[in-house]
N, CA, C and O atoms as a Maestro MAE file, in Angstrom:
{
 s_m_m2io_version
 :::
 2.0.0
}

f_m_ct {
 s_m_title
 :::
 protein
 m_atom[192] {
  # First column is atom index #
  i_m_mmod_type
  r_m_x_coord
  r_m_y_coord
  r_m_z_coord
  i_m_residue_number
  s_m_chain_name
  s_m_pdb_residue_name
  s_m_pdb_atom_name
  i_m_atomic_number
  :::
  1 25 0.859 -1.180 0.000 1 A "MET " " N  " 7
  2 3 0.000 0.000 0.000 1 A "MET " " CA " 6
  3 2 0.901 1.239 0.000 1 A "MET " " C  " 6
  4 15 1.810 1.338 0.825 1 A "MET " " O  " 8
  5 25 0.662 2.177 -0.910 2 A "PRO " " N  " 7
  6 3 1.464 3.401 -0.943 2 A "PRO " " CA " 6
  7 2 1.345 4.187 0.368 2 A "PRO " " C  " 6
  8 15 0.315 4.156 1.043 2 A "PRO " " O  " 8
  9 25 2.416 4.883 0.700 3 A "ILE " " N  " 7
  10 3 2.461 5.641 1.954 3 A "ILE " " CA " 6
  11 2 1.343 6.681 2.023 3 A "ILE " " C  " 6
  12 15 0.812 6.945 3.102 3 A "ILE " " O  " 8
  13 25 0.988 7.263 0.903 4 A "VAL " " N  " 7
  14 3 -0.082 8.269 0.888 4 A "VAL " " CA " 6
  15 2 -1.389 7.661 1.381 4 A "VAL " " C  " 6
  16 15 -2.125 8.300 2.133 4 A "VAL " " O  " 8
  17 25 -1.679 6.449 0.970 5 A "ASN " " N  " 7
  18 3 -2.904 5.779 1.409 5 A "ASN " " CA " 6
  19 2 -2.844 5.432 2.889 5 A "ASN " " C  " 6
  20 15 -3.843 5.540 3.600 5 A "ASN " " O  " 8
  21 25 -1.670 5.017 3.349 6 A "ARG " " N  " 7
  22 3 -1.522 4.680 4.769 6 A "ARG " " CA " 6
  23 2 -1.718 5.920 5.634 6 A "ARG " " C  " 6
  24 15 -2.354 5.853 6.686 6 A "ARG " " O  " 8
  25 25 -1.172 7.047 5.194 7 A "ILE " " N  " 7
  26 3 -1.346 8.303 5.934 7 A "ILE " " CA " 6
  27 2 -2.815 8.696 5.950 7 A "ILE " " C  " 6
  28 15 -3.335 9.114 6.985 7 A "ILE " " O  " 8
  29 25 -3.478 8.569 4.830 8 A "ALA " " N  " 7
  30 3 -4.899 8.906 4.757 8 A "ALA " " CA " 6
  31 2 -5.715 8.035 5.705 8 A "ALA " " C  " 6
  32 15 -6.680 8.508 6.306 8 A "ALA " " O  " 8
  33 25 -5.334 6.767 5.844 9 A "ASP " " N  " 7
  34 3 -6.037 5.869 6.761 9 A "ASP " " CA " 6
  35 2 -5.913 6.329 8.208 9 A "ASP " " C  " 6
  36 15 -6.851 6.175 8.990 9 A "ASP " " O  " 8
  37 25 -4.758 6.896 8.569 10 A "PHE " " N  " 7
  38 3 -4.521 7.349 9.939 10 A "PHE " " CA " 6
  39 2 -4.976 8.781 10.195 10 A "PHE " " C  " 6
  40 15 -4.949 9.246 11.335 10 A "PHE " " O  " 8
  41 25 -5.389 9.474 9.156 11 A "SER " " N  " 7
  42 3 -5.729 10.889 9.274 11 A "SER " " CA " 6
  43 2 -6.760 11.181 10.362 11 A "SER " " C  " 6
  44 15 -6.542 12.059 11.197 11 A "SER " " O  " 8
  45 25 -7.854 10.473 10.363 12 A "LYS " " N  " 7
  46 3 -8.905 10.701 11.368 12 A "LYS " " CA " 6
  47 2 -8.402 10.383 12.771 12 A "LYS " " C  " 6
  48 15 -8.706 11.107 13.718 12 A "LYS " " O  " 8
  49 25 -7.634 9.305 12.910 13 A "ASP " " N  " 7
  50 3 -7.067 8.952 14.215 13 A "ASP " " CA " 6
  51 2 -6.141 10.050 14.717 13 A "ASP " " C  " 6
  52 15 -6.239 10.475 15.868 13 A "ASP " " O  " 8
  53 25 -5.246 10.505 13.856 14 A "MET " " N  " 7
  54 3 -4.294 11.541 14.261 14 A "MET " " CA " 6
  55 2 -5.009 12.833 14.637 14 A "MET " " C  " 6
  56 15 -4.604 13.517 15.576 14 A "MET " " O  " 8
  57 25 -6.054 13.162 13.918 15 A "GLN " " N  " 7
  58 3 -6.837 14.352 14.239 15 A "GLN " " CA " 6
  59 2 -7.459 14.216 15.623 15 A "GLN " " C  " 6
  60 15 -7.467 15.175 16.394 15 A "GLN " " O  " 8
  61 25 -7.972 13.055 15.938 16 A "GLY " " N  " 7
  62 3 -8.542 12.806 17.258 16 A "GLY " " CA " 6
  63 2 -7.500 12.888 18.353 16 A "GLY " " C  " 6
  64 15 -7.764 13.443 19.420 16 A "GLY " " O  " 8
  65 25 -6.299 12.334 18.099 17 A "TRP " " N  " 7
  66 3 -5.222 12.402 19.093 17 A "TRP " " CA " 6
  67 2 -4.841 13.848 19.356 17 A "TRP " " C  " 6
  68 15 -4.693 14.253 20.509 17 A "TRP " " O  " 8
  69 25 -4.681 14.634 18.285 18 A "ARG " " N  " 7
  70 3 -4.315 16.048 18.431 18 A "ARG " " CA " 6
  71 2 -5.368 16.789 19.235 18 A "ARG " " C  " 6
  72 15 -5.037 17.562 20.134 18 A "ARG " " O  " 8
  73 25 -6.616 16.559 18.922 19 A "ARG " " N  " 7
  74 3 -7.695 17.238 19.649 19 A "ARG " " CA " 6
  75 2 -7.708 16.836 21.118 19 A "ARG " " C  " 6
  76 15 -7.905 17.685 21.988 19 A "ARG " " O  " 8
  77 25 -7.501 15.558 21.405 20 A "HIS " " N  " 7
  78 3 -7.462 15.091 22.791 20 A "HIS " " CA " 6
  79 2 -6.308 15.748 23.546 20 A "HIS " " C  " 6
  80 15 -6.497 16.257 24.651 20 A "HIS " " O  " 8
  81 25 -5.121 15.738 22.953 21 A "LEU " " N  " 7
  82 3 -3.948 16.296 23.626 21 A "LEU " " CA " 6
  83 2 -4.073 17.800 23.833 21 A "LEU " " C  " 6
  84 15 -3.655 18.312 24.872 21 A "LEU " " O  " 8
  85 25 -4.633 18.510 22.877 22 A "HIS " " N  " 7
  86 3 -4.790 19.958 23.016 22 A "HIS " " CA " 6
  87 2 -5.931 20.319 23.966 22 A "HIS " " C  " 6
  88 15 -5.928 21.403 24.550 22 A "HIS " " O  " 8
  89 25 -6.886 19.439 24.124 23 A "ALA " " N  " 7
  90 3 -7.985 19.685 25.063 23 A "ALA " " CA " 6
  91 2 -7.570 19.398 26.500 23 A "ALA " " C  " 6
  92 15 -8.250 19.810 27.439 23 A "ALA " " O  " 8
  93 25 -6.446 18.685 26.675 24 A "ASN " " N  " 7
  94 3 -5.960 18.300 28.001 24 A "ASN " " CA " 6
  95 2 -4.492 18.692 28.163 24 A "ASN " " C  " 6
  96 15 -3.637 17.823 28.335 24 A "ASN " " O  " 8
  97 25 -4.189 20.003 28.110 25 A "PRO " " N  " 7
  98 3 -2.787 20.427 28.184 25 A "PRO " " CA " 6
  99 2 -2.188 20.191 29.565 25 A "PRO " " C  " 6
  100 15 -2.889 20.198 30.577 25 A "PRO " " O  " 8
  101 25 -0.877 19.984 29.579 26 A "GLU " " N  " 7
  102 3 -0.152 19.824 30.837 26 A "GLU " " CA " 6
  103 2 1.015 20.811 30.829 26 A "GLU " " C  " 6
  104 15 1.692 20.959 29.812 26 A "GLU " " O  " 8
  105 25 1.255 21.487 31.959 27 A "PRO " " N  " 7
  106 3 2.299 22.508 32.006 27 A "PRO " " CA " 6
  107 2 3.712 21.924 32.023 27 A "PRO " " C  " 6
  108 15 3.960 20.886 32.638 27 A "PRO " " O  " 8
  109 25 4.622 22.597 31.347 28 A "GLY " " N  " 7
  110 3 6.036 22.240 31.390 28 A "GLY " " CA " 6
  111 2 6.306 20.792 31.051 28 A "GLY " " C  " 6
  112 15 5.814 20.254 30.060 28 A "GLY " " O  " 8
  113 25 7.101 20.182 31.903 29 A "PHE " " N  " 7
  114 3 7.476 18.793 31.672 29 A "PHE " " CA " 6
  115 2 6.651 17.827 32.513 29 A "PHE " " C  " 6
  116 15 7.035 16.669 32.678 29 A "PHE " " O  " 8
  117 25 5.537 18.284 33.042 30 A "GLU " " N  " 7
  118 3 4.627 17.438 33.821 30 A "GLU " " CA " 6
  119 2 3.608 16.826 32.859 30 A "GLU " " C  " 6
  120 15 2.469 17.284 32.771 30 A "GLU " " O  " 8
  121 25 4.026 15.811 32.158 31 A "CYS " " N  " 7
  122 3 3.194 15.229 31.099 31 A "CYS " " CA " 6
  123 2 2.733 13.812 31.428 31 A "CYS " " C  " 6
  124 15 2.783 12.921 30.580 31 A "CYS " " O  " 8
  125 25 2.291 13.616 32.646 32 A "HIS " " N  " 7
  126 3 1.905 12.272 33.072 32 A "HIS " " CA " 6
  127 2 0.674 11.762 32.327 32 A "HIS " " C  " 6
  128 15 0.639 10.606 31.904 32 A "HIS " " O  " 8
  129 25 -0.319 12.607 32.169 33 A "GLU " " N  " 7
  130 3 -1.533 12.195 31.448 33 A "GLU " " CA " 6
  131 2 -1.225 11.957 29.971 33 A "GLU " " C  " 6
  132 15 -1.722 11.005 29.368 33 A "GLU " " O  " 8
  133 25 -0.404 12.830 29.399 34 A "THR " " N  " 7
  134 3 -0.031 12.678 27.994 34 A "THR " " CA " 6
  135 2 0.721 11.377 27.784 34 A "THR " " C  " 6
  136 15 0.442 10.640 26.838 34 A "THR " " O  " 8
  137 25 1.671 11.091 28.657 35 A "ALA " " N  " 7
  138 3 2.440 9.849 28.547 35 A "ALA " " CA " 6
  139 2 1.522 8.640 28.672 35 A "ALA " " C  " 6
  140 15 1.666 7.667 27.931 35 A "ALA " " O  " 8
  141 25 0.593 8.700 29.594 36 A "GLY " " N  " 7
  142 3 -0.358 7.606 29.751 36 A "GLY " " CA " 6
  143 2 -1.205 7.412 28.510 36 A "GLY " " C  " 6
  144 15 -1.461 6.283 28.091 36 A "GLY " " O  " 8
  145 25 -1.638 8.510 27.926 37 A "PHE " " N  " 7
  146 3 -2.439 8.456 26.707 37 A "PHE " " CA " 6
  147 2 -1.647 7.801 25.576 37 A "PHE " " C  " 6
  148 15 -2.153 6.917 24.885 37 A "PHE " " O  " 8
  149 25 -0.428 8.232 25.398 38 A "VAL " " N  " 7
  150 3 0.388 7.719 24.301 38 A "VAL " " CA " 6
  151 2 0.791 6.269 24.532 38 A "VAL " " C  " 6
  152 15 0.637 5.429 23.646 38 A "VAL " " O  " 8
  153 25 1.304 5.979 25.711 39 A "ILE " " N  " 7
  154 3 1.831 4.636 25.974 39 A "ILE " " CA " 6
  155 2 0.724 3.607 26.145 39 A "ILE " " C  " 6
  156 15 0.698 2.595 25.444 39 A "ILE " " O  " 8
  157 25 -0.173 3.857 27.057 40 A "ALA " " N  " 7
  158 3 -1.193 2.856 27.383 40 A "ALA " " CA " 6
  159 2 -2.257 2.735 26.304 40 A "ALA " " C  " 6
  160 15 -2.593 1.629 25.879 40 A "ALA " " O  " 8
  161 25 -2.781 3.857 25.866 41 A "ASP " " N  " 7
  162 3 -3.909 3.820 24.945 41 A "ASP " " CA " 6
  163 2 -3.491 3.611 23.493 41 A "ASP " " C  " 6
  164 15 -3.921 2.651 22.853 41 A "ASP " " O  " 8
  165 25 -2.666 4.495 22.981 42 A "GLN " " N  " 7
  166 3 -2.353 4.471 21.561 42 A "GLN " " CA " 6
  167 2 -1.385 3.362 21.179 42 A "GLN " " C  " 6
  168 15 -1.593 2.695 20.166 42 A "GLN " " O  " 8
  169 25 -0.344 3.150 21.953 43 A "ALA " " N  " 7
  170 3 0.619 2.099 21.619 43 A "ALA " " CA " 6
  171 2 -0.043 0.723 21.667 43 A "ALA " " C  " 6
  172 15 0.252 -0.139 20.839 43 A "ALA " " O  " 8
  173 25 -0.924 0.522 22.622 44 A "ALA " " N  " 7
  174 3 -1.625 -0.762 22.720 44 A "ALA " " CA " 6
  175 2 -2.512 -0.991 21.499 44 A "ALA " " C  " 6
  176 15 -2.591 -2.105 20.982 44 A "ALA " " O  " 8
  177 25 -3.174 0.059 21.044 45 A "GLU " " N  " 7
  178 3 -4.025 -0.064 19.859 45 A "GLU " " CA " 6
  179 2 -3.213 -0.397 18.614 45 A "GLU " " C  " 6
  180 15 -3.693 -1.086 17.714 45 A "GLU " " O  " 8
  181 25 -1.970 0.103 18.572 46 A "MET " " N  " 7
  182 3 -1.124 -0.119 17.403 46 A "MET " " CA " 6
  183 2 -0.376 -1.442 17.484 46 A "MET " " C  " 6
  184 15 0.323 -1.825 16.547 46 A "MET " " O  " 8
  185 25 -0.523 -2.135 18.599 47 A "GLY " " N  " 7
  186 3 0.136 -3.420 18.745 47 A "GLY " " CA " 6
  187 2 1.563 -3.336 19.239 47 A "GLY " " C  " 6
  188 15 2.318 -4.302 19.126 47 A "GLY " " O  " 8
  189 25 1.945 -2.193 19.786 48 A "ALA " " N  " 7
  190 3 3.324 -2.034 20.290 48 A "ALA " " CA " 6
  191 2 3.431 -2.495 21.727 48 A "ALA " " C  " 6
  192 15 4.511 -2.436 22.315 48 A "ALA " " O  " 8
  :::
 }
 m_bond[191] {
  # First column is bond index #
  i_m_from
  i_m_to
  i_m_order
  :::
  1 1 2 1
  2 2 3 1
  3 3 4 2
  4 3 5 1
  5 5 6 1
  6 6 7 1
  7 7 8 2
  8 7 9 1
  9 9 10 1
  10 10 11 1
  11 11 12 2
  12 11 13 1
  13 13 14 1
  14 14 15 1
  15 15 16 2
  16 15 17 1
  17 17 18 1
  18 18 19 1
  19 19 20 2
  20 19 21 1
  21 21 22 1
  22 22 23 1
  23 23 24 2
  24 23 25 1
  25 25 26 1
  26 26 27 1
  27 27 28 2
  28 27 29 1
  29 29 30 1
  30 30 31 1
  31 31 32 2
  32 31 33 1
  33 33 34 1
  34 34 35 1
  35 35 36 2
  36 35 37 1
  37 37 38 1
  38 38 39 1
  39 39 40 2
  40 39 41 1
  41 41 42 1
  42 42 43 1
  43 43 44 2
  44 43 45 1
  45 45 46 1
  46 46 47 1
  47 47 48 2
  48 47 49 1
  49 49 50 1
  50 50 51 1
  51 51 52 2
  52 51 53 1
  53 53 54 1
  54 54 55 1
  55 55 56 2
  56 55 57 1
  57 57 58 1
  58 58 59 1
  59 59 60 2
  60 59 61 1
  61 61 62 1
  62 62 63 1
  63 63 64 2
  64 63 65 1
  65 65 66 1
  66 66 67 1
  67 67 68 2
  68 67 69 1
  69 69 70 1
  70 70 71 1
  71 71 72 2
  72 71 73 1
  73 73 74 1
  74 74 75 1
  75 75 76 2
  76 75 77 1
  77 77 78 1
  78 78 79 1
  79 79 80 2
  80 79 81 1
  81 81 82 1
  82 82 83 1
  83 83 84 2
  84 83 85 1
  85 85 86 1
  86 86 87 1
  87 87 88 2
  88 87 89 1
  89 89 90 1
  90 90 91 1
  91 91 92 2
  92 91 93 1
  93 93 94 1
  94 94 95 1
  95 95 96 2
  96 95 97 1
  97 97 98 1
  98 98 99 1
  99 99 100 2
  100 99 101 1
  101 101 102 1
  102 102 103 1
  103 103 104 2
  104 103 105 1
  105 105 106 1
  106 106 107 1
  107 107 108 2
  108 107 109 1
  109 109 110 1
  110 110 111 1
  111 111 112 2
  112 111 113 1
  113 113 114 1
  114 114 115 1
  115 115 116 2
  116 115 117 1
  117 117 118 1
  118 118 119 1
  119 119 120 2
  120 119 121 1
  121 121 122 1
  122 122 123 1
  123 123 124 2
  124 123 125 1
  125 125 126 1
  126 126 127 1
  127 127 128 2
  128 127 129 1
  129 129 130 1
  130 130 131 1
  131 131 132 2
  132 131 133 1
  133 133 134 1
  134 134 135 1
  135 135 136 2
  136 135 137 1
  137 137 138 1
  138 138 139 1
  139 139 140 2
  140 139 141 1
  141 141 142 1
  142 142 143 1
  143 143 144 2
  144 143 145 1
  145 145 146 1
  146 146 147 1
  147 147 148 2
  148 147 149 1
  149 149 150 1
  150 150 151 1
  151 151 152 2
  152 151 153 1
  153 153 154 1
  154 154 155 1
  155 155 156 2
  156 155 157 1
  157 157 158 1
  158 158 159 1
  159 159 160 2
  160 159 161 1
  161 161 162 1
  162 162 163 1
  163 163 164 2
  164 163 165 1
  165 165 166 1
  166 166 167 1
  167 167 168 2
  168 167 169 1
  169 169 170 1
  170 170 171 1
  171 171 172 2
  172 171 173 1
  173 173 174 1
  174 174 175 1
  175 175 176 2
  176 175 177 1
  177 177 178 1
  178 178 179 1
  179 179 180 2
  180 179 181 1
  181 181 182 1
  182 182 183 1
  183 183 184 2
  184 183 185 1
  185 185 186 1
  186 186 187 1
  187 187 188 2
  188 187 189 1
  189 189 190 1
  190 190 191 1
  191 191 192 2
  :::
 }
}
């Protein structure tokens, strides 16, 4: 599958991730919720 198609497939997901992260900002380097979102939620969905 061409990379353009793969990116298009992830477009809606990435938009949702961006909206979630921007709706839940964390100050400075205190990114515990962000790390949890990325590691636990998204990495698990991707099979990592």
